[in-house]
VMD Tcl script that builds the backbone (N, CA, C; Angstrom):
set m [mol new atoms 201]
animate dup $m
set s [atomselect $m all]
$s set {name element resname resid chain x y z} {
  {N N UNK 1 A 97.537 55.439 0.498}
  {CA C UNK 1 A 97.161 56.216 1.648}
  {C C UNK 1 A 98.320 57.144 1.993}
  {N N UNK 2 A 97.996 58.406 2.193}
  {CA C UNK 2 A 99.029 59.360 2.535}
  {C C UNK 2 A 99.375 59.241 4.009}
  {N N UNK 3 A 100.664 59.432 4.355}
  {CA C UNK 3 A 101.030 59.324 5.770}
  {C C UNK 3 A 100.417 60.461 6.571}
  {N N UNK 4 A 100.001 60.150 7.760}
  {CA C UNK 4 A 99.401 61.151 8.660}
  {C C UNK 4 A 100.501 62.012 9.257}
  {N N UNK 5 A 100.260 63.318 9.293}
  {CA C UNK 5 A 101.245 64.215 9.878}
  {C C UNK 5 A 101.208 64.071 11.392}
  {N N UNK 6 A 102.379 63.922 11.995}
  {CA C UNK 6 A 102.471 63.757 13.458}
  {C C UNK 6 A 102.230 65.068 14.127}
  {N N UNK 7 A 101.478 64.992 15.219}
  {CA C UNK 7 A 101.213 66.222 15.962}
  {C C UNK 7 A 102.344 66.566 16.899}
  {N N UNK 8 A 102.358 67.791 17.325}
  {CA C UNK 8 A 103.359 68.257 18.271}
  {C C UNK 8 A 103.220 67.518 19.586}
  {N N UNK 9 A 102.004 67.213 20.004}
  {CA C UNK 9 A 101.731 66.532 21.256}
  {C C UNK 9 A 102.392 65.163 21.272}
  {N N UNK 10 A 102.289 64.408 20.154}
  {CA C UNK 10 A 102.854 63.049 20.121}
  {C C UNK 10 A 104.367 63.101 20.301}
  {N N UNK 11 A 105.034 64.010 19.619}
  {CA C UNK 11 A 106.484 64.131 19.759}
  {C C UNK 11 A 106.859 64.547 21.188}
  {N N UNK 12 A 106.068 65.494 21.756}
  {CA C UNK 12 A 106.358 65.974 23.092}
  {C C UNK 12 A 106.108 64.836 24.120}
  {N N UNK 13 A 105.086 64.063 23.935}
  {CA C UNK 13 A 104.816 62.936 24.856}
  {C C UNK 13 A 105.941 61.949 24.821}
  {N N UNK 14 A 106.462 61.652 23.660}
  {CA C UNK 14 A 107.570 60.682 23.572}
  {C C UNK 14 A 108.821 61.247 24.231}
  {N N UNK 15 A 109.137 62.522 23.936}
  {CA C UNK 15 A 110.340 63.141 24.500}
  {C C UNK 15 A 110.279 63.209 26.019}
  {N N UNK 16 A 109.157 63.680 26.565}
  {CA C UNK 16 A 108.989 63.771 28.022}
  {C C UNK 16 A 108.991 62.375 28.632}
  {N N UNK 17 A 108.368 61.419 27.954}
  {CA C UNK 17 A 108.371 60.057 28.471}
  {C C UNK 17 A 109.764 59.478 28.598}
  {N N UNK 18 A 110.606 59.717 27.592}
  {CA C UNK 18 A 112.001 59.239 27.647}
  {C C UNK 18 A 112.735 59.931 28.765}
  {N N UNK 19 A 112.535 61.257 28.946}
  {CA C UNK 19 A 113.211 61.962 30.001}
  {C C UNK 19 A 112.754 61.441 31.384}
  {N N UNK 20 A 111.485 61.252 31.545}
  {CA C UNK 20 A 111.004 60.726 32.866}
  {C C UNK 20 A 111.499 59.319 33.129}
  {N N UNK 21 A 111.518 58.514 32.116}
  {CA C UNK 21 A 112.025 57.147 32.275}
  {C C UNK 21 A 113.473 57.158 32.678}
  {N N UNK 22 A 114.268 58.003 31.994}
  {CA C UNK 22 A 115.724 58.126 32.305}
  {C C UNK 22 A 115.911 58.674 33.730}
  {N N UNK 23 A 115.224 59.756 34.029}
  {CA C UNK 23 A 115.374 60.362 35.371}
  {C C UNK 23 A 114.872 59.428 36.456}
  {N N UNK 24 A 113.790 58.751 36.235}
  {CA C UNK 24 A 113.270 57.797 37.227}
  {C C UNK 24 A 114.239 56.649 37.425}
  {N N UNK 25 A 114.785 56.147 36.374}
  {CA C UNK 25 A 115.799 55.066 36.511}
  {C C UNK 25 A 117.006 55.559 37.289}
  {N N UNK 26 A 117.469 56.789 37.004}
  {CA C UNK 26 A 118.587 57.334 37.693}
  {C C UNK 26 A 118.342 57.500 39.182}
  {N N UNK 27 A 117.120 57.949 39.534}
  {CA C UNK 27 A 116.815 58.118 40.962}
  {C C UNK 27 A 116.765 56.740 41.656}
  {N N UNK 28 A 116.279 55.708 40.966}
  {CA C UNK 28 A 116.223 54.385 41.556}
  {C C UNK 28 A 117.632 53.831 41.726}
  {N N UNK 29 A 118.527 54.116 40.816}
  {CA C UNK 29 A 119.949 53.722 40.980}
  {C C UNK 29 A 120.546 54.410 42.181}
  {N N UNK 30 A 120.295 55.719 42.324}
  {CA C UNK 30 A 120.811 56.437 43.480}
  {C C UNK 30 A 120.269 55.867 44.785}
  {N N UNK 31 A 118.983 55.543 44.804}
  {CA C UNK 31 A 118.407 54.910 45.984}
  {C C UNK 31 A 119.043 53.552 46.259}
  {N N UNK 32 A 119.348 52.834 45.229}
  {CA C UNK 32 A 120.019 51.537 45.362}
  {C C UNK 32 A 121.425 51.672 45.941}
  {N N UNK 33 A 122.071 52.820 45.637}
  {CA C UNK 33 A 123.410 53.062 46.201}
  {C C UNK 33 A 123.332 53.552 47.647}
  {N N UNK 34 A 122.104 53.715 48.157}
  {CA C UNK 34 A 121.871 54.120 49.554}
  {C C UNK 34 A 122.438 55.487 49.870}
  {N N UNK 35 A 122.280 56.414 48.973}
  {CA C UNK 35 A 122.662 57.796 49.245}
  {C C UNK 35 A 121.539 58.439 50.064}
  {N N UNK 36 A 121.670 59.709 50.394}
  {CA C UNK 36 A 120.660 60.369 51.226}
  {C C UNK 36 A 119.257 60.323 50.606}
  {N N UNK 37 A 118.259 60.327 51.439}
  {CA C UNK 37 A 116.827 60.316 51.043}
  {C C UNK 37 A 116.482 59.130 50.160}
  {N N UNK 38 A 116.826 57.949 50.643}
  {CA C UNK 38 A 116.624 56.730 49.839}
  {C C UNK 38 A 115.174 56.508 49.446}
  {N N UNK 39 A 114.238 56.650 50.377}
  {CA C UNK 39 A 112.839 56.372 50.071}
  {C C UNK 39 A 112.257 57.404 49.114}
  {N N UNK 40 A 112.634 58.657 49.280}
  {CA C UNK 40 A 112.124 59.701 48.398}
  {C C UNK 40 A 112.637 59.472 46.982}
  {N N UNK 41 A 113.874 59.090 46.827}
  {CA C UNK 41 A 114.427 58.845 45.476}
  {C C UNK 41 A 113.760 57.615 44.869}
  {N N UNK 42 A 113.533 56.580 45.694}
  {CA C UNK 42 A 112.905 55.391 45.211}
  {C C UNK 42 A 111.466 55.655 44.744}
  {N N UNK 43 A 110.705 56.368 45.547}
  {CA C UNK 43 A 109.320 56.680 45.207}
  {C C UNK 43 A 109.254 57.550 43.958}
  {N N UNK 44 A 110.022 58.646 43.909}
  {CA C UNK 44 A 109.997 59.511 42.759}
  {C C UNK 44 A 110.554 58.826 41.493}
  {N N UNK 45 A 111.504 57.916 41.698}
  {CA C UNK 45 A 111.998 57.130 40.614}
  {C C UNK 45 A 110.951 56.241 39.986}
  {N N UNK 46 A 110.177 55.574 40.838}
  {CA C UNK 46 A 109.113 54.725 40.357}
  {C C UNK 46 A 108.021 55.564 39.683}
  {N N UNK 47 A 107.660 56.702 40.266}
  {CA C UNK 47 A 106.671 57.569 39.661}
  {C C UNK 47 A 107.127 58.036 38.286}
  {N N UNK 48 A 108.386 58.447 38.182}
  {CA C UNK 48 A 108.965 58.922 36.926}
  {C C UNK 48 A 108.945 57.823 35.868}
  {N N UNK 49 A 109.314 56.615 36.272}
  {CA C UNK 49 A 109.316 55.489 35.330}
  {C C UNK 49 A 107.925 55.145 34.819}
  {N N UNK 50 A 106.957 55.124 35.742}
  {CA C UNK 50 A 105.582 54.814 35.359}
  {C C UNK 50 A 105.029 55.865 34.375}
  {N N UNK 51 A 105.211 57.163 34.722}
  {CA C UNK 51 A 104.730 58.201 33.824}
  {C C UNK 51 A 105.468 58.185 32.493}
  {N N UNK 52 A 106.753 57.871 32.526}
  {CA C UNK 52 A 107.519 57.747 31.271}
  {C C UNK 52 A 106.941 56.682 30.402}
  {N N UNK 53 A 106.688 55.507 31.017}
  {CA C UNK 53 A 106.103 54.380 30.258}
  {C C UNK 53 A 104.723 54.734 29.711}
  {N N UNK 54 A 103.924 55.388 30.509}
  {CA C UNK 54 A 102.582 55.789 30.041}
  {C C UNK 54 A 102.671 56.717 28.845}
  {N N UNK 55 A 103.535 57.736 28.919}
  {CA C UNK 55 A 103.651 58.692 27.818}
  {C C UNK 55 A 104.203 58.038 26.557}
  {N N UNK 56 A 105.196 57.153 26.727}
  {CA C UNK 56 A 105.743 56.464 25.552}
  {C C UNK 56 A 104.648 55.551 24.965}
  {N N UNK 57 A 103.841 54.926 25.817}
  {CA C UNK 57 A 102.764 54.052 25.321}
  {C C UNK 57 A 101.707 54.868 24.562}
  {N N UNK 58 A 101.416 56.064 25.048}
  {CA C UNK 58 A 100.497 56.957 24.310}
  {C C UNK 58 A 101.059 57.263 22.951}
  {N N UNK 59 A 102.302 57.570 22.893}
  {CA C UNK 59 A 102.951 57.906 21.623}
  {C C UNK 59 A 102.923 56.724 20.636}
  {N N UNK 60 A 103.264 55.513 21.148}
  {CA C UNK 60 A 103.248 54.331 20.289}
  {C C UNK 60 A 101.828 54.044 19.814}
  {N N UNK 61 A 100.817 54.172 20.691}
  {CA C UNK 61 A 99.448 53.947 20.299}
  {C C UNK 61 A 99.026 54.878 19.207}
  {N N UNK 62 A 99.374 56.181 19.333}
  {CA C UNK 62 A 98.996 57.140 18.306}
  {C C UNK 62 A 99.757 56.914 17.020}
  {N N UNK 63 A 100.970 56.398 17.091}
  {CA C UNK 63 A 101.749 56.126 15.893}
  {C C UNK 63 A 101.149 54.962 15.113}
  {N N UNK 64 A 100.667 53.947 15.777}
  {CA C UNK 64 A 100.215 52.728 15.124}
  {C C UNK 64 A 98.690 52.730 14.853}
  {N N UNK 65 A 97.969 53.650 15.417}
  {CA C UNK 65 A 96.505 53.655 15.304}
  {C C UNK 65 A 96.011 53.818 13.872}
  {N N UNK 66 A 96.667 54.664 13.088}
  {CA C UNK 66 A 96.151 54.993 11.750}
  {C C UNK 66 A 96.817 54.157 10.667}
  {N N UNK 67 A 97.525 53.134 11.003}
  {CA C UNK 67 A 98.160 52.338 9.968}
  {C C UNK 67 A 97.264 51.277 9.475}
}
mol reanalyze $m
mol bondsrecalc $m
mol representation Tube
mol addrep $m
């Protein structure tokens, strides 16, 4: 079986997912340090982490689907 060529979307989903996960985690750390706008940082941090996980999961699903 020849390997399937990865689409641009899959690589982009993984890259953006990692960025969102990193940024979301950073915002939650800042909220934990109780800097200004604690709740806003916490909420956006959680949103970023969730979207990051979703996009990375999409990428993993597409990587393993055709094997």
